Biopython code that builds the backbone (N, CA, C, O; Angstrom):
import numpy as np
from Bio.PDB.StructureBuilder import StructureBuilder

atoms = [
    (1, "MET", "N", (22.749, 30.339, 21.310)),
    (1, "MET", "CA", (21.896, 31.440, 21.865)),
    (1, "MET", "C", (22.289, 32.834, 21.249)),
    (1, "MET", "O", (23.371, 33.337, 21.553)),
    (2, "GLY", "N", (21.553, 33.368, 20.517)),
    (2, "GLY", "CA", (21.785, 34.807, 19.521)),
    (2, "GLY", "C", (22.020, 35.772, 20.076)),
    (2, "GLY", "O", (22.213, 35.527, 21.267)),
    (3, "PRO", "N", (22.152, 37.223, 19.743)),
    (3, "PRO", "CA", (21.927, 38.305, 20.472)),
    (3, "PRO", "C", (20.705, 38.598, 20.973)),
    (3, "PRO", "O", (20.562, 38.825, 22.174)),
    (4, "MET", "N", (19.816, 38.621, 20.214)),
    (4, "MET", "CA", (18.559, 38.862, 20.329)),
    (4, "MET", "C", (17.808, 38.039, 21.865)),
    (4, "MET", "O", (17.048, 38.535, 22.697)),
    (5, "ASN", "N", (18.261, 36.941, 21.807)),
    (5, "ASN", "CA", (18.133, 36.075, 23.127)),
    (5, "ASN", "C", (18.562, 36.547, 24.204)),
    (5, "ASN", "O", (17.972, 36.722, 25.271)),
    (6, "ALA", "N", (19.981, 36.828, 23.805)),
    (6, "ALA", "CA", (20.741, 37.134, 25.556)),
    (6, "ALA", "C", (20.498, 38.876, 25.438)),
    (6, "ALA", "O", (20.992, 39.509, 26.371)),
    (7, "PHE", "N", (19.930, 39.513, 24.592)),
    (7, "PHE", "CA", (19.238, 40.815, 24.916)),
    (7, "PHE", "C", (17.712, 40.737, 25.927)),
    (7, "PHE", "O", (17.271, 41.368, 26.888)),
    (8, "LEU", "N", (17.320, 39.749, 25.199)),
    (8, "LEU", "CA", (15.616, 39.324, 26.041)),
    (8, "LEU", "C", (15.964, 38.704, 27.279)),
    (8, "LEU", "O", (15.185, 38.890, 28.214)),
    (9, "GLU", "N", (16.862, 38.085, 27.450)),
    (9, "GLU", "CA", (17.261, 37.484, 29.253)),
    (9, "GLU", "C", (17.830, 38.354, 30.203)),
    (9, "GLU", "O", (17.606, 38.385, 31.413)),
    (10, "ALA", "N", (18.763, 39.219, 29.383)),
    (10, "ALA", "CA", (19.159, 40.406, 30.153)),
    (10, "ALA", "C", (18.489, 41.263, 31.183)),
    (10, "ALA", "O", (17.663, 42.028, 30.685)),
    (11, "ASN", "N", (18.601, 41.333, 32.306)),
    (11, "ASN", "CA", (17.815, 41.963, 33.206)),
    (11, "ASN", "C", (18.684, 43.093, 33.739)),
    (11, "ASN", "O", (18.073, 43.834, 34.508)),
    (12, "GLY", "N", (20.063, 43.436, 33.503)),
    (12, "GLY", "CA", (20.682, 44.777, 33.793)),
    (12, "GLY", "C", (21.316, 44.466, 35.003)),
    (12, "GLY", "O", (22.361, 45.073, 35.240)),
    (13, "PHE", "N", (20.841, 43.517, 35.950)),
    (13, "PHE", "CA", (21.528, 43.543, 37.371)),
    (13, "PHE", "C", (22.456, 42.114, 37.481)),
    (13, "PHE", "O", (23.421, 42.089, 38.244)),
    (14, "GLU", "N", (22.179, 41.231, 36.869)),
    (14, "GLU", "CA", (22.497, 39.688, 37.204)),
    (14, "GLU", "C", (23.900, 39.998, 36.737)),
    (14, "GLU", "O", (24.011, 40.537, 35.635)),
    (15, "GLY", "N", (25.023, 39.714, 37.462)),
    (15, "GLY", "CA", (26.413, 39.762, 37.085)),
    (15, "GLY", "C", (26.796, 41.330, 36.725)),
    (15, "GLY", "O", (27.841, 41.578, 36.123)),
    (16, "CYS", "N", (25.947, 42.295, 37.104)),
    (16, "CYS", "CA", (26.191, 43.812, 36.624)),
    (16, "CYS", "C", (25.680, 44.753, 37.789)),
    (16, "CYS", "O", (24.502, 44.792, 38.144)),
    (17, "VAL", "N", (26.933, 45.683, 38.474)),
    (17, "VAL", "CA", (27.048, 46.651, 38.935)),
    (17, "VAL", "C", (26.572, 47.855, 38.711)),
    (17, "VAL", "O", (27.484, 48.680, 38.687)),
    (18, "PRO", "N", (25.197, 48.449, 38.480)),
    (18, "PRO", "CA", (25.383, 49.611, 37.840)),
    (18, "PRO", "C", (26.088, 50.842, 38.263)),
    (18, "PRO", "O", (25.738, 51.351, 39.328)),
    (19, "ASP", "N", (27.311, 51.549, 37.367)),
    (19, "ASP", "CA", (27.957, 52.599, 38.211)),
    (19, "ASP", "C", (27.687, 53.658, 36.932)),
    (19, "ASP", "O", (27.766, 53.287, 35.761)),
    (20, "ALA", "N", (27.406, 54.823, 37.271)),
    (20, "ALA", "CA", (27.462, 55.599, 36.098)),
    (20, "ALA", "C", (28.887, 56.525, 35.873)),
    (20, "ALA", "O", (29.138, 57.287, 34.939)),
    (21, "ASN", "N", (29.645, 56.218, 36.946)),
    (21, "ASN", "CA", (31.014, 56.785, 36.974)),
    (21, "ASN", "C", (32.027, 56.022, 35.873)),
    (21, "ASN", "O", (32.881, 56.583, 35.187)),
    (22, "ALA", "N", (31.708, 54.616, 35.887)),
    (22, "ALA", "CA", (32.412, 53.547, 35.063)),
    (22, "ALA", "C", (31.969, 53.652, 33.659)),
    (22, "ALA", "O", (32.823, 53.303, 32.844)),
    (23, "ALA", "N", (30.688, 54.101, 33.121)),
    (23, "ALA", "CA", (29.826, 54.179, 32.381)),
    (23, "ALA", "C", (30.205, 55.196, 31.626)),
    (23, "ALA", "O", (30.242, 55.012, 30.409)),
    (24, "ALA", "N", (30.574, 56.503, 32.180)),
    (24, "ALA", "CA", (31.065, 57.515, 31.317)),
    (24, "ALA", "C", (32.473, 57.525, 30.971)),
    (24, "ALA", "O", (33.002, 57.760, 29.885)),
    (25, "TRP", "N", (32.975, 57.233, 32.073)),
    (25, "TRP", "CA", (34.858, 56.808, 31.874)),
    (25, "TRP", "C", (34.774, 55.632, 30.367)),
    (25, "TRP", "O", (35.600, 55.769, 29.465)),
    (26, "PHE", "N", (34.064, 54.918, 30.321)),
    (26, "PHE", "CA", (33.796, 53.960, 29.189)),
    (26, "PHE", "C", (33.680, 54.559, 27.871)),
    (26, "PHE", "O", (34.506, 54.458, 26.964)),
    (27, "TRP", "N", (32.264, 55.373, 27.842)),
    (27, "TRP", "CA", (31.936, 55.982, 27.004)),
    (27, "TRP", "C", (32.987, 56.944, 26.075)),
    (27, "TRP", "O", (33.150, 56.958, 24.855)),
    (28, "PHE", "N", (33.773, 57.914, 27.383)),
    (28, "PHE", "CA", (34.364, 58.961, 27.035)),
    (28, "PHE", "C", (35.969, 58.327, 26.318)),
    (28, "PHE", "O", (36.757, 59.096, 25.768)),
    (29, "THR", "N", (36.208, 56.961, 26.446)),
    (29, "THR", "CA", (37.605, 56.536, 25.893)),
    (29, "THR", "C", (36.704, 55.627, 24.630)),
    (29, "THR", "O", (37.344, 55.588, 23.579)),
    (30, "VAL", "N", (35.734, 55.110, 24.588)),
    (30, "VAL", "CA", (35.468, 55.168, 22.964)),
    (30, "VAL", "C", (35.333, 56.551, 22.206)),
    (30, "VAL", "O", (35.767, 56.695, 21.063)),
    (31, "MET", "N", (34.672, 57.613, 22.950)),
    (31, "MET", "CA", (34.321, 58.539, 21.887)),
    (31, "MET", "C", (35.289, 59.011, 21.753)),
    (31, "MET", "O", (35.221, 59.587, 20.667)),
    (32, "THR", "N", (36.781, 59.251, 22.425)),
    (32, "THR", "CA", (37.930, 59.934, 22.228)),
    (32, "THR", "C", (38.590, 58.747, 21.374)),
    (32, "THR", "O", (39.652, 59.092, 20.856)),
    (33, "ALA", "N", (38.235, 57.542, 21.134)),
    (33, "ALA", "CA", (39.110, 56.683, 20.093)),
    (33, "ALA", "C", (40.412, 56.041, 20.991)),
    (33, "ALA", "O", (41.424, 55.632, 20.423)),
    (34, "MET", "N", (40.290, 56.017, 22.075)),
    (34, "MET", "CA", (41.508, 56.033, 23.026)),
    (34, "MET", "C", (41.333, 54.448, 23.536)),
    (34, "MET", "O", (42.318, 53.716, 23.440)),
    (35, "GLY", "N", (40.290, 54.004, 23.989)),
    (35, "GLY", "CA", (39.892, 52.445, 24.020)),
    (35, "GLY", "C", (41.056, 51.877, 24.741)),
    (35, "GLY", "O", (41.969, 51.399, 24.067)),
    (36, "TYR", "N", (41.151, 51.874, 26.477)),
    (36, "TYR", "CA", (42.029, 51.835, 27.233)),
    (36, "TYR", "C", (42.280, 50.259, 26.848)),
    (36, "TYR", "O", (43.395, 49.830, 26.554)),
    (37, "GLY", "N", (40.903, 49.329, 26.896)),
    (37, "GLY", "CA", (40.761, 48.000, 27.060)),
    (37, "GLY", "C", (40.940, 47.282, 28.412)),
    (37, "GLY", "O", (41.276, 46.113, 28.600)),
    (38, "ASN", "N", (40.640, 48.247, 29.321)),
    (38, "ASN", "CA", (40.148, 47.828, 30.786)),
    (38, "ASN", "C", (38.815, 47.296, 30.793)),
    (38, "ASN", "O", (38.614, 46.315, 31.508)),
    (39, "ALA", "N", (37.941, 47.738, 30.170)),
    (39, "ALA", "CA", (36.613, 47.302, 30.065)),
    (39, "ALA", "C", (35.859, 46.773, 28.292)),
    (39, "ALA", "O", (36.552, 47.042, 27.311)),
    (40, "SER", "N", (35.362, 46.516, 28.211)),
    (40, "SER", "CA", (34.610, 46.064, 27.045)),
    (40, "SER", "C", (33.559, 44.787, 26.964)),
    (40, "SER", "O", (33.661, 43.926, 27.837)),
    (41, "PRO", "N", (32.553, 44.646, 25.937)),
    (41, "PRO", "CA", (31.251, 44.351, 26.571)),
    (41, "PRO", "C", (31.901, 42.825, 26.001)),
    (41, "PRO", "O", (32.680, 42.562, 25.084)),
    (42, "SER", "N", (31.263, 42.075, 26.896)),
    (42, "SER", "CA", (31.523, 40.581, 26.732)),
    (42, "SER", "C", (30.460, 39.634, 25.702)),
    (42, "SER", "O", (30.830, 38.567, 25.211)),
    (43, "THR", "N", (29.428, 40.078, 25.531)),
    (43, "THR", "CA", (28.030, 39.702, 24.669)),
    (43, "THR", "C", (28.251, 39.940, 23.466)),
    (43, "THR", "O", (28.963, 40.940, 23.381)),
    (44, "THR", "N", (27.849, 39.276, 21.929)),
    (44, "THR", "CA", (27.713, 39.789, 20.573)),
    (44, "THR", "C", (27.262, 41.058, 20.764)),
    (44, "THR", "O", (27.984, 42.052, 20.833)),
    (45, "ALA", "N", (26.079, 41.037, 20.851)),
    (45, "ALA", "CA", (25.230, 42.473, 21.011)),
    (45, "ALA", "C", (25.589, 43.618, 22.025)),
    (45, "ALA", "O", (25.004, 44.699, 21.970)),
    (46, "GLY", "N", (26.355, 43.410, 22.751)),
    (46, "GLY", "CA", (26.846, 44.398, 23.405)),
    (46, "GLY", "C", (28.148, 45.003, 22.535)),
    (46, "GLY", "O", (28.512, 46.173, 22.656)),
    (47, "ARG", "N", (28.701, 44.177, 21.771)),
    (47, "ARG", "CA", (29.888, 44.790, 20.984)),
    (47, "ARG", "C", (29.431, 45.279, 19.621)),
    (47, "ARG", "O", (30.087, 46.020, 18.888)),
    (48, "PHE", "N", (28.339, 44.824, 19.391)),
    (48, "PHE", "CA", (27.776, 45.355, 18.304)),
    (48, "PHE", "C", (27.167, 46.952, 19.031)),
    (48, "PHE", "O", (27.805, 47.984, 18.823)),
    (49, "LEU", "N", (26.331, 46.956, 19.579)),
    (49, "LEU", "CA", (26.065, 48.299, 20.075)),
    (49, "LEU", "C", (27.316, 49.246, 20.652)),
    (49, "LEU", "O", (27.230, 50.473, 20.598)),
    (50, "VAL", "N", (28.180, 48.746, 21.065)),
    (50, "VAL", "CA", (29.581, 49.768, 21.077)),
    (50, "VAL", "C", (30.260, 49.698, 19.912)),
    (50, "VAL", "O", (31.030, 50.657, 19.953)),
    (51, "TYR", "N", (30.452, 49.002, 18.696)),
    (51, "TYR", "CA", (30.989, 49.229, 17.539)),
    (51, "TYR", "C", (29.981, 50.487, 16.629)),
    (51, "TYR", "O", (30.408, 51.347, 15.858)),
    (52, "THR", "N", (28.517, 50.217, 17.048)),
    (52, "THR", "CA", (27.697, 51.143, 15.907)),
    (52, "THR", "C", (27.724, 52.503, 17.065)),
    (52, "THR", "O", (27.587, 53.628, 16.586)),
    (53, "PHE", "N", (27.839, 52.410, 18.036)),
    (53, "PHE", "CA", (26.859, 53.677, 18.826)),
    (53, "PHE", "C", (28.703, 54.217, 18.748)),
    (53, "PHE", "O", (28.910, 55.309, 18.220)),
    (54, "GLY", "N", (29.815, 53.488, 19.231)),
    (54, "GLY", "CA", (31.343, 54.495, 19.045)),
    (54, "GLY", "C", (31.247, 54.805, 18.161)),
    (54, "GLY", "O", (31.297, 56.034, 18.134)),
    (55, "SER", "N", (31.079, 54.262, 16.996)),
    (55, "SER", "CA", (31.450, 54.734, 15.469)),
    (55, "SER", "C", (31.020, 56.137, 15.500)),
    (55, "SER", "O", (31.752, 57.127, 15.506)),
    (56, "LEU", "N", (29.616, 56.090, 15.521)),
    (56, "LEU", "CA", (28.697, 57.421, 15.577)),
    (56, "LEU", "C", (29.494, 58.429, 16.557)),
    (56, "LEU", "O", (29.801, 59.549, 16.148)),
    (57, "CYS", "N", (29.755, 58.084, 17.602)),
    (57, "CYS", "CA", (30.257, 58.948, 18.816)),
    (57, "CYS", "C", (31.691, 59.588, 18.077)),
    (57, "CYS", "O", (32.046, 60.767, 18.068)),
    (58, "ILE", "N", (32.254, 58.623, 17.581)),
    (58, "ILE", "CA", (33.957, 59.012, 17.248)),
    (58, "ILE", "C", (33.472, 60.484, 16.740)),
    (58, "ILE", "O", (33.739, 61.584, 17.223)),
    (59, "LEU", "N", (32.572, 60.104, 15.465)),
    (59, "LEU", "CA", (32.353, 60.984, 14.172)),
    (59, "LEU", "C", (31.785, 62.136, 14.906)),
    (59, "LEU", "O", (32.300, 63.214, 14.609)),
    (60, "LEU", "N", (30.699, 62.167, 15.932)),
    (60, "LEU", "CA", (30.517, 63.502, 16.208)),
    (60, "LEU", "C", (31.354, 64.147, 17.334)),
    (60, "LEU", "O", (31.208, 65.306, 17.723)),
    (61, "PHE", "N", (32.300, 63.205, 17.837)),
    (61, "PHE", "CA", (33.342, 64.352, 18.586)),
    (61, "PHE", "C", (34.307, 64.753, 17.701)),
    (61, "PHE", "O", (34.595, 65.945, 17.808)),
    (62, "GLY", "N", (34.873, 64.165, 16.896)),
    (62, "GLY", "CA", (35.506, 64.597, 15.604)),
    (62, "GLY", "C", (34.780, 66.205, 15.113)),
    (62, "GLY", "O", (35.482, 67.210, 15.004)),
    (63, "ILE", "N", (33.564, 66.200, 14.905)),
    (63, "ILE", "CA", (32.501, 67.359, 14.266)),
    (63, "ILE", "C", (33.024, 68.419, 15.174)),
    (63, "ILE", "O", (33.683, 69.356, 14.723)),
    (64, "VAL", "N", (32.675, 68.264, 16.772)),
    (64, "VAL", "CA", (33.007, 68.857, 18.171)),
    (64, "VAL", "C", (34.242, 69.513, 17.879)),
    (64, "VAL", "O", (34.376, 70.734, 17.809)),
    (65, "LEU", "N", (35.363, 68.448, 17.669)),
    (65, "LEU", "CA", (36.489, 69.373, 17.909)),
    (65, "LEU", "C", (36.877, 69.832, 16.642)),
    (65, "LEU", "O", (37.778, 70.665, 16.752)),
    (66, "ALA", "N", (36.508, 69.586, 15.343)),
    (66, "ALA", "CA", (36.465, 70.648, 14.692)),
    (66, "ALA", "C", (35.955, 72.136, 14.575)),
    (66, "ALA", "O", (36.509, 73.055, 13.971)),
    (67, "ASN", "N", (34.966, 72.164, 15.172)),
    (67, "ASN", "CA", (34.086, 73.196, 15.471)),
    (67, "ASN", "C", (35.122, 74.064, 16.543)),
    (67, "ASN", "O", (35.495, 75.235, 16.478)),
    (68, "ALA", "N", (35.451, 72.904, 17.638)),
    (68, "ALA", "CA", (36.165, 73.934, 18.207)),
    (68, "ALA", "C", (37.596, 74.469, 17.903)),
    (68, "ALA", "O", (38.139, 75.402, 18.494)),
    (69, "ALA", "N", (38.220, 73.591, 16.694)),
    (69, "ALA", "CA", (39.648, 74.220, 16.140)),
    (69, "ALA", "C", (39.468, 75.556, 15.609)),
    (69, "ALA", "O", (40.302, 76.458, 15.682)),
    (70, "THR", "N", (38.378, 75.618, 15.096)),
    (70, "THR", "CA", (37.805, 76.684, 13.957)),
    (70, "THR", "C", (37.804, 78.191, 14.698)),
    (70, "THR", "O", (38.357, 79.238, 14.362)),
    (71, "ILE", "N", (36.964, 77.869, 15.831)),
    (71, "ILE", "CA", (36.390, 79.284, 16.671)),
    (71, "ILE", "C", (38.180, 79.472, 17.385)),
    (71, "ILE", "O", (38.752, 80.560, 17.322)),
    (72, "VAL", "N", (38.661, 78.570, 17.847)),
    (72, "VAL", "CA", (40.243, 78.869, 18.215)),
    (72, "VAL", "C", (41.062, 79.543, 17.394)),
    (72, "VAL", "O", (41.859, 80.377, 17.823)),
    (73, "THR", "N", (40.900, 79.144, 15.726)),
    (73, "THR", "CA", (41.734, 79.593, 15.409)),
    (73, "THR", "C", (41.198, 81.177, 15.103)),
    (73, "THR", "O", (42.013, 82.094, 15.003)),
    (74, "ILE", "N", (39.935, 81.363, 14.986)),
    (74, "ILE", "CA", (39.124, 82.675, 14.409)),
    (74, "ILE", "C", (39.958, 83.558, 15.956)),
    (74, "ILE", "O", (40.705, 84.533, 15.884)),
    (75, "ILE", "N", (39.686, 83.105, 16.752)),
    (75, "ILE", "CA", (40.004, 83.906, 17.901)),
    (75, "ILE", "C", (41.509, 84.331, 18.018)),
    (75, "ILE", "O", (41.883, 85.405, 18.488)),
    (76, "PHE", "N", (42.352, 83.306, 17.507)),
    (76, "PHE", "CA", (44.238, 84.091, 17.592)),
    (76, "PHE", "C", (44.336, 84.766, 16.336)),
    (76, "PHE", "O", (45.127, 85.706, 16.267)),
    (77, "ASP", "N", (43.591, 84.410, 15.218)),
    (77, "ASP", "CA", (43.675, 85.565, 14.087)),
    (77, "ASP", "C", (43.228, 86.931, 14.348)),
    (77, "ASP", "O", (43.577, 88.076, 14.060)),
    (78, "ASP", "N", (42.428, 86.414, 14.925)),
    (78, "ASP", "CA", (41.622, 88.165, 15.443)),
    (78, "ASP", "C", (42.725, 88.703, 16.462)),
    (78, "ASP", "O", (42.999, 89.903, 16.464)),
    (79, "ALA", "N", (43.392, 87.763, 17.374)),
    (79, "ALA", "CA", (44.174, 88.644, 18.525)),
    (79, "ALA", "C", (45.647, 88.839, 17.539)),
    (79, "ALA", "O", (46.358, 89.807, 17.810)),
    (80, "VAL", "N", (45.979, 88.111, 16.658)),
    (80, "VAL", "CA", (47.113, 88.733, 16.190)),
    (80, "VAL", "C", (47.010, 90.079, 15.348)),
    (80, "VAL", "O", (47.731, 91.065, 15.189)),
    (81, "THR", "N", (45.615, 89.599, 14.825)),
    (81, "THR", "CA", (45.517, 91.098, 13.756)),
    (81, "THR", "C", (45.454, 92.342, 14.549)),
    (81, "THR", "O", (45.854, 93.394, 14.051)),
    (82, "ARG", "N", (44.959, 92.296, 15.799)),
    (82, "ARG", "CA", (44.723, 93.514, 16.894)),
    (82, "ARG", "C", (46.163, 93.949, 17.207)),
    (82, "ARG", "O", (46.541, 95.118, 17.129)),
    (83, "TYR", "N", (47.046, 92.759, 17.620)),
    (83, "TYR", "CA", (48.015, 93.205, 18.292)),
    (83, "TYR", "C", (49.374, 93.153, 17.519)),
    (83, "TYR", "O", (50.365, 92.681, 18.077)),
    (84, "SER", "N", (49.425, 93.589, 16.363)),
    (84, "SER", "CA", (50.543, 93.323, 15.583)),
    (84, "SER", "C", (50.665, 94.553, 14.686)),
    (84, "SER", "O", (51.577, 94.628, 13.862)),
]
sb = StructureBuilder()
sb.init_structure("model")
sb.init_model(0)
sb.init_chain("A")
sb.init_seg("    ")
for serial, (resi, resn, name, xyz) in enumerate(atoms, 1):
    if name == "N":
        sb.init_residue(resn, " ", resi, " ")
    sb.init_atom(name, np.array(xyz, "f"), 0.0, 1.0, " ", f" {name:<3s}", serial, name[0])
structure = sb.get_structure()
């Protein structure tokens, strides 16, 4: 049974309880590259999707953090210049 068959046979309900909070927590741990290991996909297709989208999310989160660091640095430099 290949990944495509598993995808086609999946109905989203059998053996799965939809939980938005758990999904958000799972993606937060993937996106921040922490990956606690308490939840992981069990199918090959699921693992492929998590590896693919997880890698993209980690890159995007890195870009967001870099931009946030730039903003904090600008604010800090401005404060040091004003008050020194």
